[in-house]
C-alpha positions, 0 to 999 in steps of 0.5 A: 731846735734842741731847746724845744726837746729839752723843754718838752722833757722838762714838762714831762718831768714836771708832770711825773713829779706832780703825778708820782704821789698819786700812784700808790692810791690807785686801788681799782682796776680802772685806776691801775689801767689809767696810770699804766697807760699814763706812764706808757705815754710818758715813756713814749714822750720821753723816748721821742724827745731823747731821740730828737736830742740825739738826732736819731729822728728828724725834728717835727715839721714845724721845727723843720720849716723854721730851720729851712726858713733860717737857712734861706734867710742866711743865704 
C-alpha cells in the first residue's frame, strides 16, 4: 500500500511545481490568504503521506480493506 502514498506525494509535488511560479504574483490580501491556505493544505497532505510511509498511522480504510482481503485470500 506504500505505492499509494508515494503516488500522492508525487501528485502533491506536481501541483506545487505548477503553482510555484504563481506565488510571487499574489498582490491582494485575498490572494495571499488563498495561497497561504493552499500551502498549508499541501503541507498537511505531504505530512500525512509521510506518516503513512513511515507507518506512524494506520492506512486509509480503503487500503485496510484491500490488505485484509489479501490476507484472507492467502490463508
